[in-house]
C-alpha positions in Angstrom: 0.0 0.1 0.1 1.4 3.5 -1.1 1.6 6.3 1.4 2.0 9.9 0.9 4.8 9.9 3.1 8.2 7.8 3.7 8.9 5.7 6.5 11.5 8.0 7.9 8.9 11.0 7.8 6.5 8.7 9.7 9.5 7.8 12.2 10.0 11.6 12.8 6.4 12.2 13.1 6.2 9.2 15.9 9.3 10.9 17.6 7.1 13.8 18.4 5.1 11.5 21.1 7.2 11.4 24.3 7.2 8.0 25.8 8.9 6.4 28.9 11.8 4.2 28.6 11.9 0.4 29.4 14.3 -2.5 29.7 12.4 -5.8 29.3 14.2 -8.8 30.6 13.3 -12.5 29.9 14.9 -15.9 29.8 16.3 -17.3 26.4 16.1 -21.0 25.0 19.2 -21.9 26.8 17.9 -20.4 30.2 20.2 -17.3 29.9 19.0 -13.9 31.0 18.3 -11.5 27.8 17.0 -7.9 27.6 16.0 -5.4 25.1 15.3 -1.6 25.5 11.5 -0.9 24.6 9.7 2.6 24.4 6.5 1.0 23.3 5.2 -0.3 26.8 1.5 0.6 27.4 -1.3 -0.4 29.9 -4.1 -2.2 28.6 -6.5 -3.4 31.3 -6.7 -3.1 35.3 -9.0 -6.2 35.5 -7.2 -8.6 34.4 -4.1 -6.6 35.0 -2.6 -6.5 31.4 0.2 -4.6 29.7 1.4 -4.4 26.1 4.6 -3.9 24.2 6.0 -4.6 21.0 9.3 -6.1 19.6 10.5 -6.1 15.9 9.8 -9.3 14.3 13.5 -9.5 13.1 14.8 -9.7 16.8 16.6 -12.7 17.8 14.8 -12.4 21.2 11.3 -13.1 20.0 11.3 -16.5 21.3 12.2 -15.3 24.7 8.8 -13.7 25.0 6.4 -16.0 23.4 3.0 -17.1 24.9 3.7 -18.5 28.7 7.0 -16.8 29.0 7.9 -14.5 32.0 9.5 -11.2 31.7 10.4 -8.4 34.0 9.5 -4.9 32.6 11.8 -1.9 34.3 10.5 1.4 34.0 13.9 3.4 33.8 14.9 6.3 36.2 16.2 9.4 34.7 19.9 8.5 35.6 19.7 5.3 33.5 20.4 6.4 30.0 23.3 4.2 29.8 21.2 1.1 30.5 18.8 2.1 27.9 21.7 2.1 25.5 23.1 -1.1 26.6 20.2 -3.1 26.0 19.4 -1.2 22.8 22.8 -2.5 21.7 24.2 0.9 21.2 26.7 0.7 24.2 28.9 -2.2 25.4 27.6 -4.1 28.8 31.3 -3.7 30.0 31.4 -0.1 29.4 29.0 0.6 32.5 28.6 -0.7 36.2 25.3 -2.6 35.6 24.0 -3.3 39.1 21.7 -6.4 38.9 20.3 -9.5 40.5 19.0 -12.6 39.3 15.6 -13.4 40.6 14.4 -17.1 41.8 12.4 -17.3 38.3 15.8 -16.6 36.4 15.0 -13.1 35.4 17.4 -10.4 35.6 16.4 -7.7 37.9 18.1 -4.2 37.3 18.6 -1.9 40.3 17.4 1.3 41.1 14.4 1.5 38.6 11.4 3.5 38.9 8.9 0.6 38.7 8.8 -3.0 38.0 6.3 -5.3 36.3 6.8 -9.1 36.4 4.6 -10.5 33.5 3.8 -13.5 31.8 2.9 -13.4 27.9 -0.9 -14.4 27.3 -1.0 -13.2 23.6 1.4 -12.4 20.8 -0.3 -10.5 17.8 1.1 -9.6 14.4 1.4 -5.8 13.9 3.2 -5.1 10.6 7.0 -5.3 11.1 6.6 -6.0 15.0 5.1 -8.6 17.4 2.6 -7.0 20.0 3.3 -8.9 23.2 0.1 -8.9 25.7 1.3 -9.8 29.3 -0.4 -10.5 32.4 0.9 -8.6 35.3 1.8 -10.9 38.4 3.5 -8.5 40.7 4.5 -5.0 40.8 7.1 -2.7 42.7 7.7 1.2 42.5 9.6 4.0 43.9 7.6 7.1 44.0 10.8 9.1 44.7 12.5 8.5 41.3 11.8 10.4 37.9 11.1 8.6 34.7 13.8 8.6 31.7 11.7 9.7 28.8 12.4 9.5 24.9 11.3 12.3 22.5 12.3 13.4 19.1 14.7 10.6 19.0 16.7 11.5 22.3 16.6 11.0 25.8 14.8 13.7 28.0 13.6 14.2 31.5 10.7 16.1 33.2 11.3 19.6 34.0 11.4 20.2 37.6 11.3 23.2 39.8 14.1 24.2 42.3 12.4 22.2 44.9 12.2 19.0 42.7 8.7 19.0 42.1 7.6 18.6 38.3 6.6 21.8 36.8 
């Protein structure tokens, strides 16, 4: 189907919508922890508790997030830009101190995030060049004293704060 705009123009228009930045960790076929940076995270439902996010169909991590697989969604703090770059494969893992632990489930948990959602994939839908992952939220944790890392206009951003540290 022909469109009156290029893929690059569409990408630039999409970048006008600011999103939070997340790292989603899972377990690969060999039982090893894997992770990917995602800005497509979104809420779906409170009852049942559902979220969605998308992953490119060309990603070698797709099998780690198929139906029945667990994942840990990390909402990144404003100070965690380097973590986002590591899991986006734009920065070498050895170049930063990556505080983490392995949970009893085998999932990697990154330290000092704004929020955590442990989930299990309940549906995978085709969506053009991406798979849309729908996941049931199994547990949550949050730190309201932190601020989110944002992504807009193809760069990392943060909320504007007044001198007392409140959102403007």
